[in-house]
N, C-alpha and C positions, 0 to 999 in steps of 0.2 A: 531384440532391438539392435544388436551389433550388426546383424546381417542386413537389416534394412538400411542402416547408415552406409554400409559399404556399397550397397547397390546404387544408392543415389550418387549422382555425379554432378559436380558443379562445373559449369562452363567457365572456362577462362576466356579472356579476350582473344587469345590465339586460336582456340578451338572453334569459336563461333565464326570467325571470319573465314577460315579455310574449310573446315570439315562439314559444316551444315550447308553451306552454299554448294559444295560439290555434290553432296547427297541429294539435295533438292533438285539440282540440275539433272542428275542422273535419273531421278524419278520422272521428271518432265520428259526426258528423252524416251524413257521406257513407255510412258503413256502414249506419246506420239507414235512410237513404233507399233504398239498394240492396236491403236486406232487405224494406222495404215494397213496393218495385217488384216483386220476385220473388213475394211473396205475392199481390199483385194479379194478376200474370200467371197464376199457378197457378189463382186463382179463376176468371178469365175462361176459361182453357182447360177447366177442369172444367165450367163452365156450357155452353160450346160442345159439349163431348162429350156432355153430358146431352141437349141439344137434338137433336143428331144421332141419338142412340139413339132418342129419342122419335119423330123423323121416320121412321126406319127401321121402327120398330114399327108406326106408322100405315100406312106403305106396304104392309107385309106383310099387315096386316089387310085393306086394300083389295083386294090381290091375291087373298087367300083368298076374300073375299066375291064378287069378280068370277068366280072359277073355279067357285064353287058355283052362281052364277047361270047361267053358261054351260053347266054340266053339266045343270041342270034344264031349260033352254030348248032348243028344237030349233035346228038350224043355220039354218033359214030365217028365224027371228026375229032372229038375231044379224047376219046378212049384210045390209048395205044393198043396195037394188035396183040401184044402178049398178056394183057390184063383182061380177065373176063368181065362182062357187064355186071354179073351178079355181085362180084367183089366190089366193084365201083359203087353200086347202089348201097351195099352194106356199109362201106366206108362213109358214104354221105349220111347214112342214117346214124352213124356213131358220132359224127361231127356235131359240135355245139350249135344250137339254134341262133340265128341272128335275131336282133331285137324286133325287126319287122315280122319275121316268122312267128315269134312268140306272141306279139300283139295281135296278129291275125288269128292265131289259135285261141287266144283268150277272149277275143271279141265274139266268138261263137257261143250262143246260149241255146241249150236244147232242153226239151221237156222229157223227163225220164220217169217211168212208172216204178214205184217201189212196191214190189210184190207183197211184202209182209203187211204193209199198212194200207195199200191201195191208193196211196197219194201220188200225185204227180209232182215231181220236184224240178225246179229250174237249176240246171247244172251249167256252170260257166267254164269254158276252156277245159282244163285237165281234171276238174273235179270239185271246184269250189261251189258250194250250195248257196244259191241266192234265195232271198226271201221275197215272196210274191205278196203284194198288197192287194187285198180283196175286200169286198163289202161284208157287212155283218151277216147278211143272209147267205152269201156265197160261202162264208166261213163255216156256218152251220151245216150247209149242204156237204161241204168237203169232209167235215168231221163225221157226218152220218155215213158217207161212202167209206171212209176209212174204218169206221167201226164195223160195218158189214164185211169189208175185206179182211179185217183182223179176225173176225169170227170164222170166215171161210178158210183162211189160212190155218187157223188153229185146228179146225175140223180135219183139214187135209193132212196135217202133221200127225194127229192122233189116229187117224185111220191107217196111215202108213205103218205105225208102230205095231198094230194088231196083227 
């Protein structure tokens, strides 16, 4: 109990007039300074983001221009004399695909025969298997073909082992 009493402090008329007003004013000043700092930080961040966007836009324009130029010019004019054509083609193959190239590749759907089952599968782009919607009769017909092809494949594998 003695400690609690010593911690409590009674305000005298002199303390309240000078000490508390000074500390409250200091707090207000600190708050204002913090707010000002935050505003300045936001402004600088916005300016940096804006510059970054502009730089990206400029880069994109340069890329588009260079692609247009390279399409119009022949390969011989682009390639320096000391770099072989095979090396240039290899480096192009190693470069990442553009979005347009990827979409073009993905849009291709081909029908591939699965030798084990005898079924034709729709393969999209680089290997995604698509589901084909067919009628009930066509589904039965496909299953019959697949069963026959399964049997033939099994026979061919067992004959090879003997």
